[in-house]
C-alpha positions as a Markdown table, in Angstrom:
| # | Residue | x | y | z |
|---|---|---|---|---|
| 1 | Unk | 34.8 | -25.6 | -90.2 |
| 2 | Unk | 31.4 | -26.9 | -90.6 |
| 3 | Unk | 30.9 | -26.8 | -87.0 |
| 4 | Unk | 31.5 | -23.3 | -86.8 |
| 5 | Unk | 29.5 | -22.2 | -89.8 |
| 6 | Unk | 26.9 | -24.3 | -87.5 |
| 7 | Unk | 27.5 | -22.5 | -84.6 |
| 8 | Unk | 27.2 | -19.3 | -85.8 |
| 9 | Unk | 23.6 | -19.9 | -87.5 |
| 10 | Unk | 22.7 | -21.0 | -83.9 |
| 11 | Unk | 24.2 | -17.8 | -82.4 |
| 12 | Unk | 21.7 | -16.2 | -85.4 |
| 13 | Unk | 18.7 | -18.0 | -84.2 |
| 14 | Unk | 19.1 | -17.4 | -80.8 |
| 15 | Unk | 18.7 | -13.7 | -81.4 |
| 16 | Unk | 15.9 | -14.0 | -83.9 |
| 17 | Unk | 14.0 | -16.3 | -81.5 |
| 18 | Unk | 14.9 | -13.9 | -78.5 |
| 19 | Unk | 12.8 | -11.2 | -80.5 |
| 20 | Unk | 10.3 | -12.9 | -82.2 |
| 21 | Unk | 9.1 | -15.3 | -79.2 |
| 22 | Unk | 8.9 | -12.4 | -76.5 |
| 23 | Unk | 6.9 | -9.8 | -78.9 |
| 24 | Unk | 4.4 | -12.8 | -80.2 |
| 25 | Unk | 4.0 | -13.7 | -76.1 |
| 26 | Unk | 3.2 | -10.0 | -75.2 |
| 27 | Unk | 0.6 | -9.3 | -78.1 |
| 28 | Unk | -0.9 | -12.6 | -77.5 |
| 29 | Unk | -1.3 | -12.6 | -73.7 |
| 30 | Unk | -0.1 | -8.8 | -72.3 |
| 31 | Unk | -3.1 | -6.9 | -70.8 |
| 32 | Unk | -1.5 | -3.0 | -70.5 |
| 33 | Unk | -2.8 | -0.8 | -67.8 |
| 34 | Unk | -4.1 | 3.0 | -68.8 |
| 35 | Unk | -3.2 | 5.6 | -67.0 |
| 36 | Unk | -6.2 | 7.7 | -66.0 |
| 37 | Unk | -6.5 | 11.2 | -67.0 |
| 38 | Unk | -5.6 | 13.7 | -64.4 |
| 39 | Unk | -6.8 | 17.4 | -64.1 |
| 40 | Unk | -7.2 | 19.8 | -61.0 |
| 41 | Unk | -10.4 | 21.3 | -60.6 |
| 42 | Unk | -10.4 | 24.8 | -59.5 |
| 43 | Unk | -13.8 | 24.5 | -58.4 |
| 44 | Unk | -13.4 | 21.6 | -55.9 |
| 45 | Unk | -9.7 | 21.9 | -55.5 |
| 46 | Unk | -9.4 | 18.4 | -56.1 |
| 47 | Unk | -8.3 | 16.0 | -58.6 |
| 48 | Unk | -10.4 | 15.0 | -61.7 |
| 49 | Unk | -9.5 | 11.4 | -62.7 |
| 50 | Unk | -11.0 | 10.2 | -66.0 |
| 51 | Unk | -10.3 | 6.5 | -66.6 |
| 52 | Unk | -10.9 | 4.5 | -69.9 |
| 53 | Unk | -10.4 | 0.7 | -68.7 |
| 54 | Unk | -13.1 | -1.6 | -69.4 |
| 55 | Unk | -15.1 | 1.7 | -70.3 |
| 56 | Unk | -15.3 | 5.4 | -69.2 |
| 57 | Unk | -15.8 | 6.7 | -65.4 |
| 58 | Unk | -14.9 | 9.8 | -63.9 |
| 59 | Unk | -14.2 | 10.6 | -60.4 |
| 60 | Unk | -12.3 | 12.8 | -58.2 |
| 61 | Unk | -9.4 | 11.4 | -55.7 |
| 62 | Unk | -11.7 | 10.3 | -53.3 |
| 63 | Unk | -13.5 | 8.1 | -55.8 |
| 64 | Unk | -17.1 | 9.9 | -56.0 |
| 65 | Unk | -18.4 | 9.2 | -59.2 |
| 66 | Unk | -20.1 | 12.1 | -61.6 |
| 67 | Unk | -22.0 | 12.1 | -64.8 |
| 68 | Unk | -20.6 | 13.5 | -68.0 |
| 69 | Unk | -22.0 | 17.0 | -67.5 |
| 70 | Unk | -20.9 | 17.4 | -63.8 |
| 71 | Unk | -17.6 | 16.2 | -64.4 |
| 72 | Unk | -17.2 | 18.8 | -67.3 |
| 73 | Unk | -18.5 | 22.1 | -64.4 |
| 74 | Unk | -15.9 | 20.5 | -62.3 |
| 75 | Unk | -13.1 | 21.7 | -64.6 |
| 76 | Unk | -14.5 | 24.8 | -66.4 |
| 77 | Unk | -11.3 | 26.4 | -67.5 |
| 78 | Unk | -10.9 | 23.1 | -69.9 |
| 79 | Unk | -14.4 | 22.6 | -71.0 |
| 80 | Unk | -15.3 | 26.2 | -71.7 |
| 81 | Unk | -16.9 | 26.0 | -75.3 |
| 82 | Unk | -19.2 | 23.4 | -73.7 |
| 83 | Unk | -20.0 | 25.2 | -70.5 |
| 84 | Unk | -20.5 | 28.3 | -72.7 |
| 85 | Unk | -23.0 | 26.4 | -75.1 |
| 86 | Unk | -24.5 | 24.9 | -72.0 |
| 87 | Unk | -24.7 | 28.3 | -70.2 |
| 88 | Unk | -23.5 | 26.8 | -67.5 |
| 89 | Unk | -20.0 | 28.8 | -67.3 |
| 90 | Unk | -19.5 | 30.6 | -63.9 |
| 91 | Unk | -19.2 | 34.3 | -63.7 |
| 92 | Unk | -16.4 | 34.2 | -60.9 |
| 93 | Unk | -14.2 | 31.7 | -59.4 |
| 94 | Unk | -12.9 | 32.4 | -56.3 |
| 95 | Unk | -13.6 | 35.9 | -56.6 |
| 96 | Unk | -11.9 | 36.0 | -60.5 |
| 97 | Unk | -14.3 | 37.2 | -62.8 |
| 98 | Unk | -14.2 | 34.5 | -66.2 |
| 99 | Unk | -12.9 | 36.6 | -69.2 |
| 100 | Unk | -12.8 | 34.7 | -72.1 |
| 101 | Unk | -9.7 | 36.3 | -73.2 |
| 102 | Unk | -7.7 | 35.7 | -70.2 |
| 103 | Unk | -8.7 | 32.1 | -69.9 |
| 104 | Unk | -7.5 | 31.6 | -73.7 |
| 105 | Unk | -4.3 | 33.7 | -72.9 |
| 106 | Unk | -3.1 | 31.5 | -70.0 |
| 107 | Unk | -4.2 | 28.3 | -71.5 |
| 108 | Unk | -1.1 | 26.3 | -72.4 |
| 109 | Unk | -0.3 | 22.8 | -73.1 |
| 110 | Unk | 3.0 | 21.1 | -73.0 |
| 111 | Unk | 4.2 | 17.4 | -73.3 |
| 112 | Unk | 7.7 | 15.5 | -73.7 |
| 113 | Unk | 8.3 | 11.8 | -74.0 |
| 114 | Unk | 11.4 | 10.2 | -73.3 |
| 115 | Unk | 11.4 | 9.2 | -77.1 |
| 116 | Unk | 11.9 | 12.5 | -78.1 |
| 117 | Unk | 15.4 | 12.7 | -75.7 |
| 118 | Unk | 16.8 | 9.5 | -77.1 |
| 119 | Unk | 16.3 | 10.3 | -80.8 |
| 120 | Unk | 18.6 | 11.7 | -83.3 |
| 121 | Unk | 19.0 | 15.4 | -83.3 |
| 122 | Unk | 19.4 | 17.7 | -86.3 |
| 123 | Unk | 22.9 | 19.1 | -86.7 |
| 124 | Unk | 21.5 | 22.5 | -88.4 |
| 125 | Unk | 19.1 | 25.1 | -87.9 |
| 126 | Unk | 17.8 | 27.9 | -89.4 |
| 127 | Unk | 18.1 | 31.5 | -87.7 |
| 128 | Unk | 15.0 | 33.1 | -88.3 |
| 129 | Unk | 14.9 | 37.4 | -88.3 |
| 130 | Unk | 13.0 | 37.9 | -85.3 |
| 131 | Unk | 11.9 | 41.6 | -86.3 |
| 132 | Unk | 11.3 | 41.5 | -90.5 |
| 133 | Unk | 8.1 | 43.4 | -90.2 |
| 134 | Unk | 6.1 | 40.7 | -92.0 |
| 135 | Unk | 3.2 | 39.1 | -90.2 |
| 136 | Unk | 4.4 | 35.4 | -90.9 |
| 137 | Unk | 7.6 | 34.3 | -90.4 |
| 138 | Unk | 9.3 | 32.8 | -93.4 |
| 139 | Unk | 12.2 | 30.5 | -93.6 |
| 140 | Unk | 16.2 | 31.5 | -94.4 |
| 141 | Unk | 17.8 | 30.7 | -97.1 |
| 142 | Unk | 20.8 | 29.4 | -94.7 |
| 143 | Unk | 21.0 | 27.1 | -91.5 |
| 144 | Unk | 24.1 | 27.1 | -88.6 |
| 145 | Unk | 25.7 | 24.8 | -86.7 |
| 146 | Unk | 27.9 | 25.7 | -84.0 |
| 147 | Unk | 31.2 | 23.5 | -83.8 |
| 148 | Unk | 34.6 | 25.5 | -83.3 |
| 149 | Unk | 32.7 | 28.6 | -84.3 |
| 150 | Unk | 29.1 | 29.4 | -85.5 |
| 151 | Unk | 29.1 | 28.8 | -89.1 |
| 152 | Unk | 26.5 | 29.9 | -91.4 |
| 153 | Unk | 25.8 | 27.4 | -94.6 |
| 154 | Unk | 23.7 | 28.8 | -97.6 |
| 155 | Unk | 21.3 | 25.9 | -98.0 |
| 156 | Unk | 21.4 | 26.0 | -101.7 |
| 157 | Unk | 25.2 | 26.4 | -102.8 |
| 158 | Unk | 26.3 | 24.9 | -99.8 |
| 159 | Unk | 28.9 | 27.5 | -98.9 |
| 160 | Unk | 29.8 | 28.8 | -95.6 |
| 161 | Unk | 28.6 | 32.6 | -95.2 |
| 162 | Unk | 32.1 | 33.6 | -93.6 |
| 163 | Unk | 31.0 | 37.3 | -93.0 |
| 164 | Unk | 27.8 | 36.3 | -91.2 |
| 165 | Unk | 29.6 | 33.4 | -89.6 |
| 166 | Unk | 32.6 | 35.7 | -88.5 |
| 167 | Unk | 29.9 | 38.3 | -86.8 |
| 168 | Unk | 27.8 | 36.1 | -85.1 |
| 169 | Unk | 30.8 | 33.9 | -83.5 |
| 170 | Unk | 32.6 | 37.0 | -82.6 |
| 171 | Unk | 29.8 | 38.1 | -80.5 |
| 172 | Unk | 29.4 | 34.5 | -78.6 |
| 173 | Unk | 33.3 | 34.9 | -77.9 |
| 174 | Unk | 32.7 | 38.0 | -76.5 |
| 175 | Unk | 29.6 | 36.9 | -74.3 |
| 176 | Unk | 31.7 | 34.2 | -73.3 |
| 177 | Unk | 30.5 | 31.2 | -74.9 |
| 178 | Unk | 32.9 | 28.1 | -74.6 |
| 179 | Unk | 32.6 | 26.3 | -78.2 |
| 180 | Unk | 31.3 | 23.7 | -79.6 |
| 181 | Unk | 27.9 | 23.9 | -78.7 |
| 182 | Unk | 26.4 | 20.6 | -76.2 |
| 183 | Unk | 23.0 | 21.6 | -76.9 |
| 184 | Unk | 20.8 | 24.0 | -79.4 |
| 185 | Unk | 17.2 | 24.2 | -78.3 |
| 186 | Unk | 14.7 | 26.0 | -80.1 |
| 187 | Unk | 11.6 | 26.1 | -82.6 |
| 188 | Unk | 12.8 | 25.7 | -85.6 |
| 189 | Unk | 9.5 | 25.7 | -88.0 |
| 190 | Unk | 7.5 | 29.1 | -89.2 |
| 191 | Unk | 4.5 | 27.3 | -87.5 |
| 192 | Unk | 4.6 | 30.1 | -84.2 |
| 193 | Unk | 3.7 | 33.5 | -82.9 |
| 194 | Unk | 7.4 | 34.9 | -83.7 |
| 195 | Unk | 10.4 | 33.9 | -83.2 |
| 196 | Unk | 12.5 | 34.2 | -80.1 |
| 197 | Unk | 15.7 | 32.2 | -81.2 |
| 198 | Unk | 17.5 | 29.7 | -79.5 |
| 199 | Unk | 18.5 | 28.6 | -76.0 |
| 200 | Unk | 22.4 | 27.0 | -76.2 |
| 201 | Unk | 24.1 | 25.1 | -74.1 |
| 202 | Unk | 28.5 | 25.7 | -74.6 |
| 203 | Unk | 31.0 | 22.9 | -73.7 |
| 204 | Unk | 31.0 | 24.2 | -70.3 |
| 205 | Unk | 27.3 | 23.8 | -69.9 |
| 206 | Unk | 26.7 | 27.4 | -69.3 |
| 207 | Unk | 23.3 | 28.7 | -71.0 |
| 208 | Unk | 23.0 | 31.5 | -73.7 |
| 209 | Unk | 19.7 | 32.8 | -75.4 |
| 210 | Unk | 20.8 | 33.7 | -79.1 |
| 211 | Unk | 18.5 | 35.5 | -81.7 |
| 212 | Unk | 19.2 | 37.7 | -84.8 |
| 213 | Unk | 17.4 | 41.0 | -84.8 |
| 214 | Unk | 17.6 | 43.1 | -87.7 |
| 215 | Unk | 20.4 | 40.8 | -89.2 |
| 216 | Unk | 22.3 | 41.6 | -86.3 |
| 217 | Unk | 22.9 | 38.8 | -83.8 |
| 218 | Unk | 21.7 | 39.1 | -80.1 |
| 219 | Unk | 23.6 | 37.4 | -77.2 |
| 220 | Unk | 22.7 | 37.4 | -73.8 |
| 221 | Unk | 24.1 | 34.7 | -71.3 |
| 222 | Unk | 21.7 | 33.1 | -68.5 |
| 223 | Unk | 22.9 | 33.3 | -64.8 |
| 224 | Unk | 22.4 | 30.0 | -63.5 |
| 225 | Unk | 23.6 | 28.3 | -60.1 |
| 226 | Unk | 26.7 | 26.4 | -60.4 |
| 227 | Unk | 26.7 | 23.2 | -60.9 |
| 228 | Unk | 23.3 | 23.1 | -62.4 |
| 229 | Unk | 23.2 | 21.1 | -65.7 |
| 230 | Unk | 20.6 | 20.0 | -68.2 |
| 231 | Unk | 19.4 | 17.0 | -69.5 |
| 232 | Unk | 16.8 | 18.4 | -71.7 |
| 233 | Unk | 15.3 | 22.1 | -73.0 |
| 234 | Unk | 12.0 | 22.6 | -74.7 |
| 235 | Unk | 11.2 | 26.0 | -75.9 |
| 236 | Unk | 7.5 | 27.0 | -75.9 |
| 237 | Unk | 5.9 | 29.2 | -77.5 |
| 238 | Unk | 2.4 | 30.4 | -75.3 |
| 239 | Unk | 0.1 | 33.0 | -75.5 |
| 240 | Unk | 1.1 | 34.6 | -71.6 |
| 241 | Unk | 4.8 | 34.9 | -72.8 |
| 242 | Unk | 5.9 | 34.8 | -69.2 |
| 243 | Unk | 8.8 | 32.1 | -69.9 |
| 244 | Unk | 10.8 | 31.2 | -73.2 |
| 245 | Unk | 11.3 | 27.3 | -72.1 |
| 246 | Unk | 11.0 | 24.8 | -69.6 |
| 247 | Unk | 14.7 | 23.1 | -68.6 |
| 248 | Unk | 14.8 | 19.9 | -67.0 |
| 249 | Unk | 18.1 | 19.1 | -64.6 |
| 250 | Unk | 20.0 | 16.3 | -64.1 |
| 251 | Unk | 19.0 | 16.6 | -60.3 |
| 252 | Unk | 15.3 | 15.5 | -61.7 |
| 253 | Unk | 14.2 | 19.4 | -61.2 |
| 254 | Unk | 12.2 | 21.9 | -63.6 |
| 255 | Unk | 13.0 | 25.3 | -64.2 |
| 256 | Unk | 11.4 | 28.1 | -66.2 |
| 257 | Unk | 13.3 | 30.6 | -67.9 |
| 258 | Unk | 11.3 | 34.0 | -67.9 |
| 259 | Unk | 11.0 | 36.7 | -70.7 |
| 260 | Unk | 12.7 | 40.1 | -70.6 |
| 261 | Unk | 14.1 | 39.5 | -67.3 |
| 262 | Unk | 15.8 | 35.9 | -67.5 |
| 263 | Unk | 15.2 | 34.7 | -64.1 |
| 264 | Unk | 15.5 | 31.0 | -64.2 |
| 265 | Unk | 12.9 | 29.9 | -61.9 |
| 266 | Unk | 12.7 | 26.6 | -59.8 |
| 267 | Unk | 9.2 | 24.7 | -60.2 |
| 268 | Unk | 8.1 | 23.7 | -56.4 |
| 269 | Unk | 8.1 | 19.7 | -58.0 |
| 270 | Unk | 10.1 | 16.4 | -57.5 |
| 271 | Unk | 11.6 | 13.5 | -59.0 |
| 272 | Unk | 11.1 | 14.9 | -62.8 |
| 273 | Unk | 12.9 | 12.7 | -65.2 |
| 274 | Unk | 12.0 | 13.0 | -68.8 |
| 275 | Unk | 14.2 | 10.2 | -70.0 |
| 276 | Unk | 12.0 | 8.0 | -68.0 |
| 277 | Unk | 8.6 | 9.3 | -67.7 |
| 278 | Unk | 5.9 | 10.9 | -70.2 |
| 279 | Unk | 5.8 | 14.4 | -68.9 |
| 280 | Unk | 3.0 | 16.8 | -69.5 |
| 281 | Unk | 2.1 | 19.9 | -68.0 |
| 282 | Unk | -1.1 | 21.9 | -68.4 |
| 283 | Unk | -1.9 | 25.7 | -67.2 |
| 284 | Unk | -4.3 | 27.7 | -67.0 |
| 285 | Unk | -5.6 | 31.2 | -65.2 |
| 286 | Unk | -5.0 | 29.7 | -61.6 |
| 287 | Unk | -2.7 | 26.5 | -61.7 |
| 288 | Unk | 0.0 | 24.7 | -63.1 |
| 289 | Unk | -0.6 | 20.6 | -63.7 |
| 290 | Unk | 2.8 | 18.7 | -64.2 |
| 291 | Unk | 2.3 | 15.0 | -64.5 |
| 292 | Unk | 4.5 | 12.4 | -64.8 |
| 293 | Unk | 3.5 | 8.8 | -66.3 |
| 294 | Unk | 5.6 | 5.7 | -65.9 |
| 295 | Unk | 5.6 | 2.6 | -65.7 |
| 296 | Unk | 3.5 | 1.6 | -62.6 |
| 297 | Unk | 2.9 | 4.8 | -61.4 |
| 298 | Unk | 1.4 | 8.2 | -62.5 |
| 299 | Unk | 1.7 | 11.4 | -60.1 |
| 300 | Unk | 0.2 | 14.9 | -60.5 |
| 301 | Unk | 1.7 | 18.0 | -58.8 |
| 302 | Unk | -0.1 | 21.4 | -59.1 |
| 303 | Unk | 1.3 | 24.9 | -58.7 |
| 304 | Unk | -0.3 | 28.4 | -58.2 |
| 305 | Unk | 0.4 | 30.8 | -60.6 |
| 306 | Unk | 3.9 | 31.7 | -58.0 |
| 307 | Unk | 5.0 | 27.9 | -59.3 |
| 308 | Unk | 4.7 | 26.6 | -55.4 |
| 309 | Unk | 3.0 | 23.2 | -55.4 |
| 310 | Unk | -0.6 | 23.6 | -53.9 |
| 311 | Unk | -1.5 | 19.9 | -54.0 |
| 312 | Unk | 0.0 | 16.6 | -55.0 |
| 313 | Unk | -1.8 | 13.1 | -56.3 |
| 314 | Unk | -0.1 | 9.6 | -56.9 |
| 315 | Unk | -1.3 | 6.5 | -58.1 |
| 316 | Unk | 0.2 | 3.1 | -58.5 |
| 317 | Unk | -0.4 | -0.1 | -60.1 |
| 318 | Unk | 1.3 | -3.6 | -60.7 |
| 319 | Unk | 3.9 | -3.1 | -63.6 |
| 320 | Unk | 3.8 | -5.8 | -66.1 |
| 321 | Unk | 6.1 | -7.9 | -64.8 |
| 322 | Unk | 4.3 | -8.5 | -61.4 |
| 323 | Unk | 0.7 | -9.2 | -63.3 |
| 324 | Unk | 0.4 | -12.9 | -63.9 |
| 325 | Unk | 1.7 | -12.9 | -67.8 |
| 326 | Unk | 4.3 | -11.2 | -66.6 |
| 327 | Unk | 5.5 | -13.9 | -63.8 |
| 328 | Unk | 4.8 | -16.3 | -67.0 |
| 329 | Unk | 7.1 | -14.6 | -68.9 |
| 330 | Unk | 10.0 | -14.9 | -66.5 |
| 331 | Unk | 9.6 | -18.2 | -66.1 |
| 332 | Unk | 10.1 | -18.8 | -69.9 |
| 333 | Unk | 12.5 | -15.9 | -71.2 |
| 334 | Unk | 16.1 | -15.4 | -70.0 |
| 335 | Unk | 15.5 | -11.6 | -71.5 |
| 336 | Unk | 14.1 | -10.4 | -74.3 |
| 337 | Unk | 15.9 | -8.1 | -77.3 |
| 338 | Unk | 14.0 | -6.0 | -79.4 |
| 339 | Unk | 14.5 | -3.7 | -82.6 |
| 340 | Unk | 12.6 | -0.9 | -81.1 |
| 341 | Unk | 11.6 | 0.3 | -77.8 |
| 342 | Unk | 8.9 | 2.7 | -76.7 |
| 343 | Unk | 11.4 | 5.2 | -75.3 |
| 344 | Unk | 13.4 | 5.8 | -77.9 |
| 345 | Unk | 13.2 | 6.9 | -81.9 |
| 346 | Unk | 16.3 | 4.7 | -82.8 |
| 347 | Unk | 16.1 | 1.2 | -84.1 |
| 348 | Unk | 18.8 | -0.8 | -82.8 |
| 349 | Unk | 19.5 | -3.7 | -80.2 |
| 350 | Unk | 17.6 | -3.0 | -76.7 |
| 351 | Unk | 18.5 | -6.1 | -74.1 |
| 352 | Unk | 15.9 | -6.6 | -71.5 |
| 353 | Unk | 17.0 | -8.7 | -69.0 |
| 354 | Unk | 14.8 | -11.2 | -67.2 |
| 355 | Unk | 14.6 | -9.6 | -63.4 |
| 356 | Unk | 14.2 | -12.9 | -61.8 |
| 357 | Unk | 15.9 | -16.4 | -62.1 |
| 358 | Unk | 12.6 | -18.5 | -62.7 |
| 359 | Unk | 14.1 | -19.1 | -66.4 |
| 360 | Unk | 16.4 | -21.3 | -64.9 |
| 361 | Unk | 14.3 | -23.7 | -64.1 |
| 362 | Unk | 12.9 | -24.2 | -67.5 |
| 363 | Unk | 16.8 | -24.4 | -69.0 |
| 364 | Unk | 17.1 | -27.4 | -66.9 |
| 365 | Unk | 14.0 | -29.1 | -68.0 |
| 366 | Unk | 15.1 | -28.1 | -71.6 |
| 367 | Unk | 18.5 | -29.8 | -71.4 |
| 368 | Unk | 17.0 | -32.9 | -69.9 |
| 369 | Unk | 14.7 | -32.8 | -73.0 |
| 370 | Unk | 17.7 | -32.6 | -75.0 |
| 371 | Unk | 19.3 | -35.3 | -73.0 |
| 372 | Unk | 16.6 | -37.6 | -74.5 |
| 373 | Unk | 16.6 | -36.3 | -78.0 |
| 374 | Unk | 20.2 | -37.2 | -78.1 |
| 375 | Unk | 19.8 | -40.8 | -76.7 |
| 376 | Unk | 17.3 | -41.6 | -78.9 |
| 377 | Unk | 19.2 | -40.3 | -82.2 |
| 378 | Unk | 22.0 | -42.3 | -80.7 |
| 379 | Unk | 24.6 | -39.6 | -80.5 |
| 380 | Unk | 27.9 | -39.1 | -78.6 |
| 381 | Unk | 26.8 | -37.0 | -75.5 |
| 382 | Unk | 30.1 | -35.6 | -75.5 |
| 383 | Unk | 30.0 | -34.1 | -78.4 |
| 384 | Unk | 27.2 | -32.2 | -77.6 |
| 385 | Unk | 28.3 | -30.4 | -74.5 |
| 386 | Unk | 28.7 | -27.0 | -76.5 |
| 387 | Unk | 24.6 | -27.5 | -77.0 |
| 388 | Unk | 24.0 | -28.1 | -73.5 |
| 389 | Unk | 25.8 | -25.0 | -72.5 |
| 390 | Unk | 23.9 | -23.0 | -74.8 |
| 391 | Unk | 20.6 | -24.2 | -73.9 |
| 392 | Unk | 21.6 | -23.4 | -70.0 |
| 393 | Unk | 22.3 | -20.1 | -70.8 |
| 394 | Unk | 20.1 | -19.1 | -73.4 |
| 395 | Unk | 17.2 | -21.2 | -72.2 |
| 396 | Unk | 14.1 | -21.8 | -74.9 |
| 397 | Unk | 15.8 | -19.6 | -77.6 |
| 398 | Unk | 18.9 | -21.8 | -77.2 |
| 399 | Unk | 16.4 | -25.2 | -77.0 |
| 400 | Unk | 15.1 | -24.0 | -80.4 |
| 401 | Unk | 18.2 | -22.8 | -82.2 |
| 402 | Unk | 20.2 | -26.1 | -81.4 |
| 403 | Unk | 17.7 | -28.4 | -82.7 |
| 404 | Unk | 16.9 | -26.4 | -85.6 |
| 405 | Unk | 20.2 | -26.8 | -86.8 |
| 406 | Unk | 20.9 | -30.2 | -85.2 |
| 407 | Unk | 25.0 | -31.4 | -85.3 |
| 408 | Unk | 23.4 | -34.4 | -87.5 |
| 409 | Unk | 22.2 | -32.0 | -90.0 |
| 410 | Unk | 26.0 | -31.2 | -91.0 |
| 411 | Unk | 27.5 | -35.3 | -91.2 |
């Protein structure tokens, strides 16, 4: 029983060291590389890069360096206010008159990160009145969920509104909705210009648009190609009101769902995976700039207003494991345990195995050190074979653990 207790403590210690030691190592020796901020110049039709690694630098894709004022003049649709104050805002660009209202109406910013996808998702949603006649949206008194039917639950009494639930469920059923819902996607906040309801994916991956108009359900089935499945849908509230949402497919494609005609338009971009990379989309009067930032690389794909690609820029750098501190870590640690991960909002165990087997060399050396420690203690080697196996399998974590809780401690 004493031996089992000892090995239980050793396992707990290995887990603790597997979390703490790599974390302390990276805090002390990691030198992260910052990705550049990439924008597309409608003046030069070239990429402009702002870097903040070891000082601020502003260049284009060919490496030409610019002053701050020159850089801002290359991006008039981003630094509009500054150029107006400096009296350097151009009157026209490519024959298009620079109207401040049009510039503002066509400006949009969007971002989605992996930690927003791998995160706890709500199960109850507010359904706003889309045509209340009021200047501001008001939070409803009930919330809905879609399980075997659509149910509205009163927030104060926690009771189901049967009449409202049956009415909305019936309309969904008539439109071909297959219960339950796989995902419910919208903007559940009063801080938006208007309410356009929710985009809902049913159990058969069909897409529906649901909202409430003067207390009545509005349900529209969106026609999508056969086999198309969405891993993430982000509804937006932009001034131009061109589309409802960005839709990211399981095939790493991006779509927009246009308003009024419900056309699902595929963007001419490739390899967009919000589960692994941070995705940013900047829209202006001329272009959409889709930026995908992952570990060791960044890609900017520029589309025109017809969603066709006009230019692309890629940049890569050594990932952490390829840099000197990463190579040393591969020699020291067989793996790394974490309770938090930058790509997740959950608190749980994240296991990251070593991509090489260099740590085995250190494990063999530590087994040799352990052999001399046991000989010095004048203990029987045969009684320590389990400790040798632990060190061989877990490296430095096991070596510290078995010596932190040695066998002689329990004699």
